[in-house]
N, C-alpha and C positions, 0 to 999 in steps of 0.2 A: 238738164245737165249731161251730157255722155259720159256715162263714169273715164276715167279713164286709174289704169292702174300706177299702183307704188312702184318703181324702179329703181334698187339699191346696187352700186354700183360701183366696184372694187377696182385693184389687180393686185403684181406683189411688183413692176418697175418702179411703179414711185407715180404720181401726183400731175407730172408734165409727160409723163413715157407716149409718145405718139398714138401708142395704141390704145389707148385710155383715152384720148379724144379723140380717135376716130369715133369708136363706143359709144360713145358720150352722144354722140351727135344724132347716127343710129340710135336709139334708145331716148333721145327726145320729142321721135319721128311718131311712136309708139306710145308712153308714156309719160308720166310727173317722175322728175327725176333727183333722184338725190344721189353725190356720191362720196367718199369714204375712202381716201384712197391713202399707200403711206407715203411718207413728207417726202423720204430716201428707198431705193430700191433695195425691195427687197425678194429679191432671187432664189433659190433654193433652199430659202428657208423650212421648206412643205408649212407643217399644222404647228410650229415654233407658235409659245403665245408671252407676251411679257407679262412673269411670273420676277422680278428682282426689280422691278425699275420702274418709275412713276406716269403714266400713257399721259399725253398732249393731245388733243387735238381741237382744229380752229378752222372756223369759217373762211376758206379765201376766193379765191379766182382769177380764174383763168383764163379760160376762158367765155365771150360773151353769150350766154343762154336761160336762158327761163331754169336747165340746171339748182343744184343748191349744191354745193359742193366744199368740206370737210379734210384738211389737210390731216391725218396721227401718223406720231411719231413712232409707232409699233407697226406689228407685222401683219400678210393679207388677213391672216384671220382674226386677231384683236383688232381689225377694221372693221368686222363684221362685225362684232362681242360688242364693240361700244355704238354700230350704227342702230343696232336693234333693242340697246338694254339704254341709251342715252339721249339719241335723236332722235329719231323712229314715232314719230306718233300717233303710230301703226303698222301692226306689219306688213313686212309690204310685199306683192302680188309675187313678185320673181325676184331674184337676185342675178344679175350678168360681173361676169368673174372676167376680166382682157381688155381691149385685144393683145395678150401674148407675144413679146419677142422671141418665139424660140417652141418648138415643138412642143408637144407635156402630152404626145401619145406612148405606149409599150408603157414600160415600167420609169418612169420618166414620172409619169400622173404621184409617187410617192414621194418626189422632191421637190415636189409645185407648188410654189406658195398660190396662183393662182387659182386652182384644182384646190387647195385646201381654203378657202374665200372660200367657193360654195361647197365643198362639201360641209362647213362648218355653220353658213346655210341652211343646209338640208339637213340636219343636226338637228338645229332649228326650226324642223316646217314647214322652209319655206322655198318654194322649184327655185330650181339652181341652176344656174350650164356657164361652164369655165368655156372662151373660148380659148385662139391661139392659129396664130399665126410661122408658117413653116420660115420664118428670119430673121434671126438674132438680131442684125443691123439695127442703129435704134431710129433711121431717118424708114424703115420698111414701108414700101407701097399695098397700102391698106384698101384701097378703092374695090381695088377684083375681093374682095370678101362679103363687101356690104349687100349684095342682096341674099349672103348668105348666109350671115348675120343677125338679119333682120326676118326673114320666112321662117328659119328654123324660134327664130324668140316670141311672133305672129302666133306659131303652132303651139307653144312651149303655153304660151296664153291661154288658146284658143282648147284646145284637151288636156291638158296639165299635166304634171310630173311625178309619179307615184312617191309616195311617204315614201321618207329613204335613201330615194332614186334622184341623184345628181349626173347629168348629161354634160362631157367630154367630146369640145369636139374641137376639133384640131382644120385647119387647111393647108393646099397644099401650096407653094408658093409662087402661083403660074401665073402669067397675064387672063383678065377674064374670060377671055374666050377658048382657053385652052382647059379650062375648068369642065370635067366632065360631069359632073352632080354629087349626088348626094350617095354616103352607100351609108349602112345601119353595121354597127363591124361588132366585137367584139377586141380584151385589151391584145397583142402581141406578149407572147413572150421572148420577150428577153431582161439584157442585163449591160450593165457599163464594166467594158473590162477595162478599170483603174491603169491608171502611169503617174510618178510620183517624179516628177524634175526635183529632183536634190541640186541645194545650189551655193555658197557660200557669202554671206553678206560682208563689206566693206571689210568688216572688224573680224573677220573668219567663223561668226557665226552662219551654224549649219539653213539651210530653210529652203521650201518645198511648193512647190506650182500644182495643184492637182488638176490630169488631166486622164484621157482616155478614149476610148471608141463602142460607137453603137453595136451588140453583136445581135440579131436578129439567130433564135433560139429556133423559130415558127414558120412555116414557110405554108401553113391555111391561107386562102387566099378568101377570106372567110373577115382579112382586120383589123387593127389599125392602119397598122403600117405596111398590107399590104396595098389597102386604093389612099393609099398618100403618094406612095410610092408608082401607082396606075393612076393619078392624078385628079383622082373626087375627095371629093372631102371628107371626111369621116368622123361619124357618129357614136360610142359608147356610152349604152348607158354605166352608169357606175353606183356601186350599193358600197354603205361603207359597214355594213355589219362584216366584221369579218373571221366570223366563223366558217369553222373547214369545214359541214355542218357532218361532211362522209368521213370522218373523220370518226364524230363523236363513237358508233356503235364497235368501228378498231377500239379504242381504249377505252369503255366499257369488256375490254377480254382482259383488259393487261388485271393481274395481280396486283393493284396497288388497297 
């Protein structure tokens, strides 16, 4: 019997999110699928984990299919932790996270629950990929993404992803025929210029809505932002060793 890779699927938009449902359909064509995803949206939670409350994780059926599904009360990173430690009977061959509703290019990766789930898998020695579509709408069209997600996944299984590396894949919000291909990129140097909309409740209590605009400081043509703006799927290899190795020698010259 042909070996089927075990694929763990998660996300941060929640277990009912259309992006997750699209990813499940793609992965069912590739391997044996187990889904562990949050029971409610966890976007923008980054690598948060639950330490001050209990976690629940229960079997659930959303769509028909061969996949096993579990709904978890925690964050995206929690989902990976509980999947590996309590649900799966062997180490997954791959973890895929997404498909996220919205961009995780540039500095967005820091805030992303989608990518934090992939990074958590990478920390545990599991090859991992985070997929995002540049469309925040709940009913976004994931059809143009399908072949790219499938092809990148198959290549990752064939060639392997080095230990301590995960892939951050962002897909432009374009029609299938408008996507020009795939570019391997570096993360663009950008940031969010925040703005807080200050308001008052009917009871006179002040509150704030966070808003802002993304500022791209990077004019390079080898970045994920540039690739996406020019119609390409952007693939960025990400490492979670955050040591600034080039600074070690300078710090050693300090009188510490």
